[in-house]
C-alpha positions in Angstrom: -14.8 61.0 58.6 -16.3 62.8 61.6 -13.4 61.6 63.8 -10.9 62.8 61.3 -12.5 66.2 61.2 -12.5 66.4 65.0 -8.8 65.8 65.0 -8.2 68.5 62.5 -10.4 70.8 64.6 -8.4 69.8 67.7 -5.2 71.2 66.1 -6.7 74.1 64.2 -8.7 75.7 67.0 -5.6 76.3 69.1 -2.7 78.4 67.9 -0.6 77.0 70.8 -1.1 73.4 69.6 -0.2 74.4 66.1 2.8 76.2 67.4 4.0 73.2 69.4 3.7 70.7 66.6 5.4 73.2 64.1 8.2 73.9 66.5 8.9 70.2 67.0 9.3 69.7 63.3 12.6 71.5 63.7 13.8 68.9 66.2 13.5 67.8 69.8 12.9 70.5 72.4 12.3 70.9 76.1 9.0 72.1 77.5 10.5 75.4 78.7 11.8 76.0 75.1 8.4 75.4 73.7 6.8 77.7 76.2 9.2 80.5 75.3 8.7 79.9 71.5 4.9 80.0 71.5 4.2 82.1 74.6 2.1 79.6 76.5 1.7 79.2 80.2 3.1 76.2 82.0 -0.3 74.6 82.6 -1.3 75.1 79.0 1.9 73.6 77.8 1.5 70.6 80.1 -2.0 69.9 78.7 -0.8 70.2 75.1 2.1 67.8 75.6 -0.2 65.3 77.5 -2.7 65.4 74.7 0.0 64.9 72.1 1.5 62.0 74.0 -2.0 60.4 74.3 -2.3 60.6 70.5 1.2 59.0 70.1 2.3 62.1 68.2 5.3 62.8 70.5 7.5 60.9 72.9 9.4 62.1 75.9 13.0 61.5 76.8 13.7 63.1 80.1 12.9 66.9 79.7 12.9 66.6 75.9 10.0 66.0 73.6 10.2 64.9 69.9 7.8 63.9 67.2 7.1 60.3 66.5 6.9 59.1 62.9 3.1 59.4 63.3 3.5 62.9 64.7 5.7 63.8 61.7 3.0 62.5 59.4 0.3 64.6 61.1 2.5 67.7 61.2 3.5 67.5 57.5 -0.1 67.0 56.3 -1.6 69.6 58.6 1.0 72.3 57.9 0.7 71.6 54.2 -3.1 72.2 54.5 -2.5 75.4 56.4 -0.1 76.6 53.8 -2.5 75.7 51.0 -5.3 77.6 52.6 -3.1 80.7 53.0 -2.4 80.6 49.3 -6.2 80.1 48.6 -7.0 83.1 50.7 -4.5 85.2 48.9 -5.8 84.2 45.4 -9.5 83.9 46.2 -10.5 87.3 44.7 -8.6 86.7 41.5 -9.1 82.9 40.9 -11.3 83.5 37.8 -8.4 85.1 36.0 -5.7 82.6 36.8 -4.3 80.6 33.8 -6.1 77.5 32.6 -4.3 76.9 29.3 -0.7 77.6 30.3 0.8 74.2 30.7 2.3 73.6 34.1 0.6 76.4 36.0 -0.4 75.7 39.6 -1.5 78.1 42.3 1.3 77.0 44.7 3.9 78.6 42.3 2.5 81.9 43.5 2.3 81.1 47.2 4.2 84.1 48.3 2.9 86.4 45.5 2.1 90.1 45.8 -1.5 90.5 44.7 -2.4 93.9 43.5 -6.1 94.1 43.3 -8.2 97.2 43.0 -10.1 98.0 46.2 -13.3 100.1 46.3 -11.4 103.2 47.3 -8.4 102.9 45.1 -8.8 101.2 41.7 -5.4 102.0 40.3 -3.2 99.6 42.3 -2.7 97.0 39.5 -1.7 99.6 37.0 0.7 101.2 39.4 2.2 97.8 40.4 2.8 97.0 36.7 4.4 100.3 36.2 6.7 99.7 39.1 7.8 96.3 37.8 8.5 97.7 34.3 10.5 100.6 35.6 12.6 98.4 37.9 13.9 95.9 35.4 16.6 95.7 32.7 14.9 92.8 30.8 11.2 92.2 30.2 9.6 89.2 28.5 6.0 88.3 28.2 2.9 87.9 26.1 -0.6 89.4 26.3 -3.8 89.8 24.2 -4.9 93.0 25.9 -3.7 96.5 25.2 -2.2 98.1 28.4 -3.4 101.4 29.6 -1.6 104.3 28.1 0.5 104.9 31.3 1.9 101.4 30.9 2.5 101.7 27.2 4.4 104.9 27.8 6.4 103.2 30.6 7.4 100.3 28.3 8.4 102.6 25.5 10.5 104.9 27.7 12.1 101.9 29.3 13.1 100.5 25.9 14.5 103.8 24.8 16.5 103.9 28.0 18.0 100.5 27.3 15.7 97.9 28.7 15.7 94.7 26.7 12.1 93.8 25.6 11.0 90.5 24.1 7.2 90.5 23.8 4.5 88.5 22.0 1.3 90.3 21.2 -2.0 89.1 19.7 -2.8 90.9 16.4 -5.5 92.9 18.1 -3.3 93.9 21.0 -0.5 95.0 18.7 -2.8 97.0 16.5 -4.2 98.7 19.6 -0.8 99.4 21.0 0.4 101.0 17.7 -2.9 103.0 17.6 -2.2 104.4 21.0 0.8 106.4 19.8 2.2 105.3 16.4 5.3 107.6 16.5 6.2 106.6 20.0 5.7 102.8 19.4 7.7 102.9 16.2 10.5 104.8 17.9 10.8 102.0 20.5 10.3 99.2 18.0 13.3 100.5 16.0 15.7 99.9 18.9 17.9 96.8 18.7 16.9 95.9 22.3 13.3 95.5 21.3 12.0 92.2 19.8 8.3 91.8 19.0 6.4 88.7 17.9 2.7 88.1 17.0 0.7 85.1 18.0 -2.8 84.3 16.6 -4.0 82.4 19.6 -2.2 83.2 22.9 -3.0 80.8 25.8 -5.6 82.3 28.1 -5.9 85.2 25.7 -9.2 86.5 27.1 -8.2 86.0 30.7 -4.6 86.9 31.5 -1.1 87.5 30.2 2.4 86.6 31.5 5.3 88.9 32.3 8.8 88.2 33.4 11.2 90.9 34.7 14.7 90.6 36.2 13.8 88.7 39.3 10.1 88.3 39.3 7.3 86.5 37.3 3.8 88.0 37.1 0.3 87.3 35.7 -1.7 90.3 34.4 -5.4 89.6 34.9 -8.0 91.1 32.6 -11.7 91.5 32.4 -12.8 89.4 29.4 -15.5 91.9 28.4 -13.8 95.3 28.9 -10.1 94.3 28.7 -9.5 96.3 31.9 -6.5 95.3 34.0 -8.1 93.7 37.1 -5.1 92.4 39.0 -1.4 91.8 38.9 0.0 88.8 40.7 3.8 88.7 40.9 6.4 86.7 42.8 10.1 86.2 43.1 9.8 82.4 43.7 12.5 80.7 41.5 10.2 77.9 40.6 7.5 80.4 39.4 10.0 82.3 37.3 11.3 79.1 35.8 7.8 78.0 34.9 7.1 81.5 33.4 10.3 81.5 31.3 9.6 78.0 29.9 6.0 79.1 29.1 7.2 82.2 27.4 9.7 80.3 25.3 7.0 77.9 24.1 4.8 80.8 23.1 7.6 82.7 21.4 8.5 79.6 19.4 5.0 79.4 18.0 4.8 83.2 17.2 5.9 85.1 14.2 8.6 87.8 14.6 7.9 91.2 13.0 10.4 93.9 12.2 10.0 97.7 12.8 9.0 98.2 9.2 5.9 96.1 9.7 4.6 98.5 12.3 3.8 101.1 9.6 1.2 98.7 8.1 -0.6 98.6 11.5 -1.1 102.4 11.7 -4.8 103.1 11.3 -5.5 105.2 8.2 -7.0 108.0 10.1 -3.7 108.4 12.0 -1.5 108.5 9.0 0.1 111.8 8.2 
């Protein structure tokens, strides 16, 4: 095991070595091409190529170097590990809110995600990112057990009134809270033909996060389990993530109960009735 770790360190501690092995995955190259690509000096490049030849990772054919099958194996595994750690670093601060009950979820679906996480000097980044996503789409689908902040509720309602198609699944508590926020405004939006609402008694990951799908992106809205506050928004335009999100939404919608606009009146708290 120590020898294996040493080989990993041999590659990882030199950006030039990583650059050479990554460049060679694209095909055979001459030494001068590699020097230009990674910005290494001639002596440095010579040492790297000699080290790689000694390890049987590359072979030389005149001025050209290419990966051996062994070298391809090392490059694939090492670069996969590097990519995995890049994803881990991006999601490290929000890992506790990631889905656990949504079938098929994996972190690599969100490898190139935008992570909107409140920093110490600016806590509103997730709310503003969610608003941006809602305003920029013509079709929104999703589910959530948490009541959005009023600014996002207003953004959704206005978007529906402006023609955005909305298909959403709420928990009973979230729907009641949304109606209580502004009964007249919510009922106005719910009456639109382009608004479809369902209720689900036990949404997956209900105390942790919700799922949203807009025109070309899929996102996870992360919530604090105790306060319900929006703690982060993680969204990506990766086709495989959007495909997973759509299939997850369809499963949840199939299990949910549709409700019509007239049902919203029964959800208005008595102290808010005229």
